[in-house]
MARTORVEX-798012 format. One line per field, with one value per residue (C-alpha): x, y, z; residue in three letters. Coordinates in nm, 4 decimals, always signed. Layout:
xx [X,...]
yy [Y,...]
zz [Z,...]
residuo [ALA,...]
END
This chain:
xx [+0.0174,+0.2969,+0.4468,+0.1033,+0.0939,+0.4356,+0.3449,+0.0326,+0.2131,+0.4843,+0.2371,+0.1034,+0.3625,+0.3921,+0.6345,+0.9317,+1.1710,+1.4905,+1.6899,+1.6385,+1.7918,+1.7048,+1.6169,+1.5794,+1.3091,+1.2273,+1.0412,+1.3888,+1.2133,+1.4237,+1.2078,+1.2955,+1.2396,+1.2577,+1.6194,+1.3985,+1.1012,+0.8845,+0.5041,+0.4312,+0.1159,+0.1468,-0.0996,-0.2243,-0.2213,+0.1554,+0.3010,+0.1329,+0.2987,+0.6796,+0.6584,+0.5376,+0.7558,+1.0761,+1.0133,+0.6389,+0.6430,+0.6288,+0.3376,+0.0277,-0.2155,-0.3787,-0.5527,-0.8118,-0.8658,-0.7228,-0.9762,-1.0381,-0.8291,-0.5627,-0.4842,-0.2786,-0.0308,+0.0898,+0.2926,+0.0454,+0.1385,+0.0129,-0.3016,-0.5470,-0.3809,-0.5754,-0.7677,-0.6390,-0.7824,-0.5468,-0.4773,-0.3937,-0.5112,-0.8154,-1.0844,-0.8949,-0.9906,-0.7702,-0.8196,-0.5969,-0.8167,-0.7302,-0.3672,-0.3843,-0.5411,-0.2513,+0.0106,+0.2688,+0.6285,+0.6176,+0.3390,+0.4858,+0.3582,+0.5069,+0.4071,+0.3494,+0.5595,+0.3990,+0.2981,-0.0727,+0.1206,+0.3946,+0.1479,-0.0548,+0.2627,+0.3493,-0.0069,-0.0314,+0.2977,+0.1956,-0.1197,-0.0071,+0.3385,+0.4133,+0.6885,+0.5683,+0.7904,+0.7534,+0.8663,+0.8827,+0.6687,+0.8031,+0.8894,+1.2826,+1.3220,+1.2431,+1.6010,+1.6215,+1.2880,+1.4199,+1.7167,+1.5675,+1.2873,+1.5346,+1.7414,+1.4285,+1.3158,+1.6274,+1.7019,+1.9472,+2.1123,+1.7625,+1.6911,+2.0390,+1.9458,+1.6018,+1.7392,+2.0139,+1.7360,+1.5160,+1.8143,+1.9205,+1.5577,+1.5914,+1.9251,+1.7971,+1.4977,+1.7262,+1.9865,+1.6997,+1.5372,+1.9059,+1.8607,+1.5107,+1.3650,+1.1104,+0.8803,+0.9029,+0.8165,+0.4496,+0.1686,-0.0476,-0.3498,-0.4052,-0.7818,-0.9158,-1.2633,-1.5292,-1.5860,-1.1889,-1.2641,-1.0139,-0.6499,-0.3878,-0.1979,+0.1666,+0.3852,+0.1307,+0.2042,-0.0575,+0.0758,+0.4965,+0.5104,+0.4362,+0.7025,+0.9689,+0.8780,+0.9278,+0.5824,+0.4578,+0.1278,-0.1300,-0.2739,-0.0584,-0.1111,+0.2536,+0.2431,-0.0489,-0.2494,-0.1568,-0.2973,-0.5971,-0.8705,-1.1753,-1.1692,-1.4425,-1.4275,-1.4180,-1.0486,-0.9292,-1.0291,-0.8314,-0.5396,-0.5527,-0.3029,-0.1832,-0.1823,-0.4158,-0.3383,-0.6356,-0.6676,-1.0287,-1.1754,-1.5429,-1.3615,-1.1828,-1.4391,-1.6762,-1.4055,-1.4047,-1.7388,-1.8356,-1.8730,-1.7921,-1.3782,-1.3747,-1.2163,-0.9108,-0.6058,-0.5438,-0.8913,-0.8910,-0.5544,-0.6020,-0.3515,-0.5950,-0.4011,-0.5202,-0.3276,-0.2892,-0.3935,-0.3135,-0.1826,-0.1389,-0.1960,+0.1042,+0.0450,-0.1393,-0.3600,-0.1686,+0.1203,+0.4157,+0.6720,+0.3986,+0.4967,+0.7960,+0.6722,+0.4541,+0.7682,+0.8778,+0.5923,+0.4703,+0.8523,+0.7576,+0.4195,+0.5507,+0.8788,+0.8170,+1.1332,+1.3441,+1.2731,+1.4726,+1.2872,+1.1026,+0.7545,+0.6986,+1.0287,+1.0782,+0.7163,+0.8339,+1.1459,+0.9706,+0.6972,+0.9748,+1.1955,+0.9161,+0.6181,+0.7743,+0.6017,+0.6505,+0.4365,+0.2678,+0.2269,-0.1511,-0.1362,+0.1326,-0.0837,-0.3970,-0.2009,-0.0579,-0.4379,-0.4316,-0.1103,-0.1037,-0.4180,-0.6227,-0.8380,-1.0432,-1.3585]
yy [+0.0504,+0.2329,+0.1984,+0.2656,+0.5887,+0.6370,+0.5758,+0.8219,+1.0985,+1.1042,+1.0877,+1.3805,+1.5951,+1.8309,+1.7640,+1.9261,+2.0071,+1.8314,+2.1403,+2.4557,+2.7543,+3.0310,+3.3425,+3.5937,+3.8342,+4.1884,+4.1067,+3.9351,+3.6016,+3.3021,+3.1578,+2.8035,+2.7950,+2.5941,+2.6524,+2.6758,+2.8884,+2.8315,+2.9392,+3.2417,+3.3388,+3.6966,+3.7801,+4.1241,+4.3944,+4.5018,+4.1667,+4.0899,+4.4010,+4.3090,+3.9613,+4.0779,+4.2835,+4.0618,+3.7422,+3.7060,+3.3605,+3.2645,+3.4698,+3.2026,+3.4543,+3.8384,+3.9184,+4.0757,+3.9798,+4.2608,+4.5083,+4.5534,+4.8993,+4.7404,+4.4204,+4.6105,+4.7410,+4.3691,+4.1131,+3.9132,+3.5687,+3.7136,+3.8844,+3.5852,+3.4055,+3.3096,+3.5693,+3.4075,+3.6438,+3.7808,+3.7061,+4.0724,+4.3974,+4.6581,+4.4443,+4.1270,+3.7915,+3.4953,+3.2541,+2.9296,+2.7110,+2.8639,+2.8606,+2.4876,+2.4749,+2.6031,+2.4973,+2.7480,+2.7028,+3.0264,+3.3340,+3.6821,+3.9803,+4.3184,+4.6020,+4.6509,+4.4526,+4.5210,+4.2984,+4.2150,+4.0795,+3.9105,+3.6909,+3.6565,+3.5086,+3.2701,+3.1621,+3.0666,+2.9308,+2.7346,+2.6211,+2.5154,+2.4352,+2.6895,+2.9370,+3.3242,+3.5830,+3.9485,+4.2301,+4.5763,+4.7845,+5.1002,+5.3417,+5.4485,+5.0343,+4.9552,+4.8758,+4.6457,+4.4776,+4.4038,+4.2647,+4.0436,+3.9368,+3.8966,+3.6568,+3.4637,+3.3967,+3.3161,+3.6480,+3.8410,+3.9953,+4.1809,+4.2169,+4.4255,+4.5864,+4.7259,+4.8452,+5.0734,+5.1877,+5.2924,+5.4111,+5.6673,+5.7828,+5.8716,+6.0517,+6.2729,+6.3965,+6.3987,+6.6299,+6.8416,+6.9377,+6.9884,+7.3656,+7.3574,+7.4107,+7.2163,+7.5188,+7.6372,+7.3024,+7.2571,+7.1671,+6.8676,+6.6781,+6.2795,+6.3175,+5.9079,+5.8287,+5.9479,+6.2582,+6.3174,+6.3221,+5.9934,+6.0922,+5.9639,+6.0892,+6.2469,+5.9188,+5.6733,+5.3968,+5.5718,+5.8910,+5.8919,+5.9463,+6.2845,+6.3468,+6.1665,+6.3985,+6.6742,+6.7903,+6.8877,+6.6595,+6.8827,+6.5920,+6.6493,+6.6361,+6.5933,+6.2101,+6.1464,+5.9471,+5.7359,+5.5678,+5.6336,+5.9112,+6.0508,+6.4388,+6.7390,+6.9644,+7.2490,+7.0669,+7.0960,+7.4327,+7.5201,+7.3501,+7.4931,+7.2752,+7.4247,+7.1356,+6.8289,+6.4992,+6.1425,+5.8560,+5.9079,+6.0107,+6.0714,+6.3135,+6.4943,+6.5237,+6.7121,+6.9310,+7.2398,+7.2588,+7.2038,+7.5607,+7.3925,+7.3299,+7.6682,+7.7578,+7.5663,+7.7148,+7.4222,+7.4181,+7.7387,+7.7711,+7.4260,+7.2333,+6.9272,+6.6122,+6.2691,+5.9675,+5.7215,+5.3836,+5.1248,+4.8714,+4.9890,+5.3662,+5.5866,+5.7528,+5.4642,+5.1525,+4.9486,+5.1211,+4.9244,+4.9326,+5.1339,+5.4561,+5.4924,+5.5911,+5.8521,+5.9724,+6.0945,+6.2455,+6.3719,+6.5576,+6.7035,+6.8620,+6.9840,+7.1309,+7.1694,+7.4540,+7.2116,+6.8286,+6.7343,+6.4720,+6.3069,+6.2104,+6.0007,+5.8470,+5.7523,+5.6266,+5.4147,+5.3030,+5.2384,+5.0030,+4.7753,+4.7627,+4.6815,+4.5645,+4.3763,+4.5786,+4.7401,+5.0830,+5.1188,+5.5117,+5.4834,+5.2647,+5.5582,+5.8743,+5.7153,+5.6597,+6.0684,+6.1654,+6.1117,+6.1926,+6.5405,+6.6296,+6.5054,+6.2514,+6.0267,+6.0997]
zz [-0.0328,+0.0747,-0.2538,-0.4691,-0.2467,-0.3830,-0.6917,-0.6831,-0.5351,-0.8200,-1.0854,-0.9438,-0.9685,-1.2536,-1.5550,-1.5067,-1.7788,-1.8491,-1.8362,-1.6503,-1.5317,-1.2563,-1.3475,-1.0410,-1.1500,-1.0181,-0.7469,-0.6130,-0.6596,-0.7670,-1.0410,-1.2040,-1.5918,-1.9223,-2.0936,-2.3771,-2.3578,-2.6748,-2.5126,-2.2542,-2.1149,-2.0645,-1.7244,-1.8692,-2.1725,-2.0721,-2.0539,-2.4096,-2.5276,-2.3976,-2.5026,-2.8360,-2.8940,-2.7793,-2.9202,-3.0797,-3.1744,-2.8206,-2.7014,-2.6716,-2.7093,-2.6530,-2.3428,-2.5519,-2.9127,-3.1807,-3.2803,-3.6717,-3.6542,-3.4921,-3.7107,-4.0218,-3.7078,-3.5522,-3.7702,-4.0026,-3.8049,-3.4598,-3.5651,-3.4986,-3.2122,-2.9405,-2.6822,-2.3605,-2.1306,-1.8298,-1.4883,-1.3506,-1.3992,-1.4011,-1.3920,-1.4748,-1.3096,-1.2287,-1.4920,-1.4252,-1.6090,-1.9184,-1.8261,-1.7508,-2.1128,-2.2610,-2.0073,-2.1122,-2.0020,-1.8549,-1.7213,-1.7730,-1.5663,-1.6492,-1.4607,-1.0124,-0.8169,-0.5271,-0.2682,-0.4031,-0.7081,-0.5574,-0.3586,-0.7190,-0.8366,-0.5660,-0.5885,-0.9313,-0.9740,-0.6653,-0.7792,-1.2044,-1.1572,-1.3960,-1.3437,-1.3181,-1.3490,-1.2284,-1.3985,-1.3089,-1.5572,-1.4128,-1.6887,-1.5464,-1.5000,-1.8587,-1.9982,-1.7284,-1.7845,-2.1612,-2.0427,-1.7535,-2.0232,-2.3633,-2.1382,-2.0029,-2.3601,-2.4759,-2.7155,-2.4620,-2.7875,-2.8775,-2.5026,-2.4969,-2.7954,-2.7299,-2.3908,-2.5598,-2.7673,-2.4660,-2.3016,-2.5854,-2.6215,-2.2753,-2.2808,-2.6025,-2.3341,-2.0670,-2.2710,-2.3964,-2.0459,-1.9037,-1.9132,-1.8304,-1.4692,-1.3168,-1.2566,-1.6369,-1.7848,-1.9371,-1.7092,-1.8533,-1.7993,-1.9014,-1.9813,-1.9570,-2.0748,-2.2734,-2.0136,-1.9959,-1.6325,-1.5167,-1.4870,-1.2955,-1.0447,-1.0284,-1.0175,-1.1249,-1.4143,-1.6357,-1.6063,-1.5489,-1.9349,-1.8776,-1.6562,-1.8309,-2.1670,-1.9644,-1.8680,-1.5288,-1.4198,-1.2619,-1.1122,-0.8355,-0.4508,-0.3155,-0.3440,-0.0877,-0.3667,-0.6419,-0.9272,-1.1439,-0.9608,-1.1093,-1.1041,-1.1957,-1.4880,-1.2078,-1.0724,-1.4167,-1.4663,-1.1103,-1.2259,-1.5417,-1.7631,-2.0917,-2.2740,-2.2719,-2.3876,-2.4350,-2.6117,-2.5997,-2.9545,-2.7855,-2.5294,-2.8170,-3.0606,-2.8248,-2.5699,-2.7972,-2.8356,-2.4625,-2.2611,-1.9424,-2.0861,-2.2456,-1.8885,-1.9379,-2.1322,-2.3356,-2.4616,-2.5354,-2.7296,-2.9325,-2.7068,-2.6640,-2.8752,-2.9195,-2.8924,-3.1484,-3.0230,-3.3216,-3.2367,-2.8832,-2.7072,-2.7586,-2.3789,-2.1860,-2.2600,-2.1808,-1.9934,-2.1507,-2.4194,-2.6400,-2.4291,-2.6085,-2.9636,-2.7143,-2.5411,-2.8560,-2.9714,-2.6744,-2.6388,-2.9635,-2.8694,-2.5115,-2.6555,-3.0732,-3.0960,-2.8919,-3.0080,-3.2873,-3.4783,-3.7936,-3.6251,-3.9538,-3.9875,-3.6093,-3.6317,-3.9580,-3.7315,-3.3883,-3.5636,-3.7621,-3.4568,-3.1958,-3.3489,-3.6639,-3.9229,-4.2046,-4.2459,-4.5809,-4.6844,-4.6063,-4.2536,-4.1395,-4.2652,-4.0270,-3.7597,-3.7583,-3.8813,-3.4706,-3.3467,-3.5668,-3.4475,-3.7082,-3.6167,-3.9370,-3.9182]
residuo [MET,ARG,HIS,LEU,LEU,LEU,ILE,LEU,ALA,LEU,LEU,ALA,LEU,PRO,ASN,LEU,PRO,ALA,GLU,ALA,ARG,THR,VAL,THR,ASP,SER,ALA,GLY,ARG,GLU,VAL,GLU,ILE,PRO,ASP,GLU,VAL,THR,THR,VAL,PHE,ALA,ALA,GLY,PRO,PRO,ALA,ALA,VAL,LEU,VAL,TYR,VAL,MET,LYS,PRO,GLU,THR,LEU,ALA,GLY,TRP,PRO,ARG,ALA,LEU,ARG,PRO,GLU,GLU,ARG,ASP,TYR,ILE,ALA,GLU,SER,TYR,ARG,ASP,ILE,PRO,GLU,THR,GLY,ARG,LEU,THR,GLY,ARG,GLY,GLY,GLU,ALA,ASN,LEU,GLU,ARG,VAL,LEU,GLU,ILE,GLN,PRO,ASP,LEU,ILE,ILE,ASP,PHE,GLY,SER,VAL,ARG,ASP,THR,TYR,ILE,ASP,LEU,ALA,ASN,ARG,VAL,GLN,GLU,GLN,THR,GLY,ILE,PRO,TYR,LEU,LEU,ILE,ASP,GLY,ARG,PHE,GLU,ASN,THR,PRO,GLU,ALA,LEU,ARG,ILE,THR,GLY,ALA,ALA,LEU,GLY,VAL,PRO,GLU,ARG,GLY,ALA,ALA,LEU,ALA,ARG,ASP,VAL,GLU,ALA,ARG,PHE,ALA,ARG,ILE,ASP,ALA,MET,LEU,ALA,GLU,ILE,PRO,GLU,ALA,GLU,ARG,PRO,ARG,VAL,TYR,LEU,ALA,ARG,GLY,PRO,ASP,GLY,LEU,GLU,THR,GLY,MET,LYS,GLY,SER,ILE,ASN,THR,GLU,ILE,ILE,GLU,ARG,ALA,GLY,GLY,ARG,ASN,VAL,ALA,ASP,ASP,GLY,GLY,ALA,THR,ARG,GLY,LEU,VAL,GLN,THR,SER,VAL,GLU,GLN,VAL,ILE,VAL,ALA,ASP,PRO,GLY,THR,ILE,VAL,THR,TRP,ASP,PRO,ASN,PHE,TYR,GLY,LYS,VAL,PHE,GLY,ASP,PRO,LEU,TRP,GLN,GLY,VAL,THR,ALA,VAL,ARG,GLU,GLY,ARG,VAL,TYR,LEU,SER,PRO,MET,ALA,PRO,PHE,GLY,TRP,ILE,ASP,ARG,PRO,PRO,SER,LEU,ASN,ARG,MET,MET,GLY,LEU,ALA,TRP,MET,ALA,GLY,LEU,LEU,TYR,PRO,ASP,LEU,TRP,GLU,GLY,ASP,LEU,ARG,ALA,ASP,THR,ARG,GLU,PHE,TYR,LYS,LEU,TYR,TYR,HIS,VAL,ASP,LEU,SER,ASP,ALA,GLU,LEU,GLU,ARG,LEU,LEU,GLU,TRP,ALA,GLU,GLY,ARG,PRO,PRO,MET]
END
């Protein structure tokens, strides 16, 4: 009877790869992963972007299926991979049955590494037997995130090359801002949602691109509040940003004609800009590597006389290097209709 119980216990153990290696993730967790990773489950949209950029053939699926307007901006082989759902993120719920159905070699989450996410990673790893890496998604950590991910997926050279590209982008911004005091930098508001009244507080992962591009986020209470918050038109009027950026075409389409918003300098002076959203948002949605394109765009918006760059050339280069696509003239024009304040009707 004792031998039978031992056999049953051994059969219940997860199948371990013949070769494995240990990776230390951004939370300091030592995770044993297969020597060769062929399938990755992205825990949420930011991770899906990271995995697609780094090694698209390993991505098990999109957390949300691509919309028609996004498909042309993704390499053709990956437009129809399955919808997997998500494990983390706003509105997410653990979908362990889907994970077990796919049986990936690895789960990756890209974003916060707070205790809540560490606990989830440990719990999912224990329940499924599938290794789970947490990668710090803070903007400043992007080069290190790329190096960790590249090494984990077996493409350290690509991880290092993309990390150097990000470091060069950051260096360009820093050089431009070196002589501009904080108090003299443009005041910016991020308007989320159809009414423009959801925003991110200074330092949040959703709005840190504003500060990194040299703007001052007007949603700033000295660090008392983090993350996304609801505000009011009256509060925006009091803050009086000189520039508003949004990813919502509904808000953009009505803000200039809304008398309530005429009290905001950015609206009166026509400095409201609509971010491109294909295949991912340039400033948010999700807060992942897609923000690197938004960084150059926003620097040009905030400092048109200082930022040296060709938006068309920069966009083509970024989409080729990060998204594995060569943009046609028509595809590029559709993107820039948004980025240059000419949203398609």
